[in-house]
C-alpha positions as CSV (number, residue, x, y, z in Angstrom):
1,X,-11.5,-18.6,-5.5
2,X,-9.4,-17.7,-8.5
3,X,-7.7,-14.3,-8.3
4,X,-9.0,-11.7,-10.5
5,X,-7.7,-8.4,-9.3
6,X,-4.4,-6.9,-10.2
7,X,-2.0,-4.7,-8.2
8,X,-3.3,-1.3,-9.8
9,X,-6.9,-2.3,-8.8
10,X,-5.9,-3.4,-5.3
11,X,-4.1,-0.1,-4.7
12,X,-7.0,2.2,-6.0
13,X,-9.5,0.3,-3.9
14,X,-7.3,0.7,-0.7
15,X,-6.7,4.5,-1.5
16,X,-10.5,5.0,-1.7
17,X,-11.0,3.2,1.6
18,X,-8.4,5.4,3.2
19,X,-10.0,8.5,1.6
20,X,-13.4,7.5,3.2
21,X,-11.7,7.0,6.6
22,X,-10.1,10.4,6.4
23,X,-13.6,12.1,5.4
24,X,-15.2,10.2,8.3
25,X,-12.6,11.1,10.9
26,X,-12.4,14.7,9.8
27,X,-16.2,15.0,10.3
28,X,-16.7,15.8,6.4
29,X,-19.1,12.9,6.1
30,X,-21.6,11.8,8.7
31,X,-24.9,9.9,9.1
32,X,-26.2,7.5,6.6
33,X,-23.6,8.6,4.0
34,X,-20.8,7.6,6.5
35,X,-22.4,4.3,7.2
36,X,-22.9,3.5,3.4
37,X,-19.4,4.6,2.5
38,X,-17.9,2.9,5.6
39,X,-19.4,-0.4,4.6
40,X,-18.3,0.2,1.1
41,X,-14.8,0.9,2.2
42,X,-14.6,-2.5,4.4
43,X,-15.7,-4.4,1.1
44,X,-12.9,-2.7,-0.7
45,X,-10.2,-3.6,1.8
46,X,-11.5,-7.0,2.2
47,X,-11.5,-7.7,-1.7
48,X,-8.2,-6.2,-1.9
49,X,-6.5,-8.5,0.5
50,X,-8.3,-11.5,-1.1
51,X,-7.4,-10.4,-4.6
52,X,-10.9,-11.5,-5.6
53,X,-13.9,-9.4,-6.5
54,X,-17.1,-11.4,-6.8
55,X,-18.8,-8.8,-9.0
56,X,-16.2,-9.4,-11.6
57,X,-16.9,-13.0,-11.7
58,X,-20.2,-12.9,-13.8
59,X,-18.8,-10.6,-16.4
60,X,-15.6,-12.5,-16.7
61,X,-13.5,-9.3,-15.8
62,X,-9.9,-9.7,-14.5
63,X,-7.5,-6.9,-13.9
64,X,-4.4,-9.2,-13.7
65,X,-1.8,-8.5,-16.2
66,X,-1.3,-11.4,-18.5
67,X,2.3,-12.6,-19.1
68,X,3.6,-12.2,-22.5
69,X,5.6,-15.2,-23.9
Protein backbone atom coordinates (compact mmCIF):
# COMPACT_ATOMS: atom_id res chain seq x y z
CA UNK A 1 0.00 0.00 0.00
CA UNK A 2 1.35 3.34 -1.01
CA UNK A 3 0.54 6.12 1.46
CA UNK A 4 -2.01 8.61 0.15
CA UNK A 5 -2.96 10.59 3.27
CA UNK A 6 -1.21 13.68 4.54
CA UNK A 7 -0.89 14.88 8.12
CA UNK A 8 -3.82 17.29 7.99
CA UNK A 9 -6.10 14.58 6.60
CA UNK A 10 -5.08 12.18 9.38
CA UNK A 11 -5.60 14.79 12.11
CA UNK A 12 -9.08 15.68 10.81
CA UNK A 13 -10.10 12.01 10.75
CA UNK A 14 -8.83 11.44 14.28
CA UNK A 15 -10.64 14.54 15.55
CA UNK A 16 -13.88 13.36 13.94
CA UNK A 17 -13.47 9.95 15.57
CA UNK A 18 -12.91 11.59 18.96
CA UNK A 19 -15.99 13.76 18.36
CA UNK A 20 -18.13 10.69 17.69
CA UNK A 21 -16.78 9.04 20.85
CA UNK A 22 -17.64 12.12 22.93
CA UNK A 23 -21.15 12.24 21.48
CA UNK A 24 -21.65 8.56 22.26
CA UNK A 25 -20.30 8.62 25.80
CA UNK A 26 -22.28 11.73 26.70
CA UNK A 27 -25.46 10.05 25.48
CA UNK A 28 -26.07 12.55 22.68
CA UNK A 29 -26.26 9.79 20.07
CA UNK A 30 -27.62 6.29 20.51
CA UNK A 31 -29.17 3.41 18.62
CA UNK A 32 -28.50 2.85 14.94
CA UNK A 33 -26.93 6.29 14.50
CA UNK A 34 -24.39 5.52 17.22
CA UNK A 35 -23.54 2.18 15.60
CA UNK A 36 -23.09 3.67 12.12
CA UNK A 37 -21.04 6.63 13.36
CA UNK A 38 -19.03 4.32 15.63
CA UNK A 39 -18.11 2.07 12.70
CA UNK A 40 -17.19 5.13 10.64
CA UNK A 41 -15.02 6.39 13.51
CA UNK A 42 -13.21 3.03 13.67
CA UNK A 43 -12.53 3.21 9.93
CA UNK A 44 -11.25 6.78 10.31
CA UNK A 45 -8.85 5.74 13.07
CA UNK A 46 -7.63 2.70 11.13
CA UNK A 47 -7.03 4.64 7.92
CA UNK A 48 -5.26 7.40 9.86
CA UNK A 49 -2.79 4.97 11.39
CA UNK A 50 -2.17 3.25 8.03
CA UNK A 51 -1.93 6.59 6.17
CA UNK A 52 -3.92 4.94 3.41
CA UNK A 53 -7.51 5.52 2.31
CA UNK A 54 -8.86 2.88 -0.10
CA UNK A 55 -11.52 5.30 -1.39
CA UNK A 56 -8.82 7.69 -2.61
CA UNK A 57 -7.20 5.00 -4.78
CA UNK A 58 -9.72 4.74 -7.68
CA UNK A 59 -9.86 8.52 -7.98
CA UNK A 60 -6.09 9.04 -7.78
CA UNK A 61 -6.43 11.34 -4.78
CA UNK A 62 -3.48 11.99 -2.50
CA UNK A 63 -3.40 14.54 0.31
CA UNK A 64 0.35 14.20 0.87
CA UNK A 65 2.19 17.46 0.30
CA UNK A 66 4.61 17.24 -2.58
CA UNK A 67 8.20 18.39 -2.09
CA UNK A 68 9.25 21.42 -4.09
CA UNK A 69 12.72 21.27 -5.63
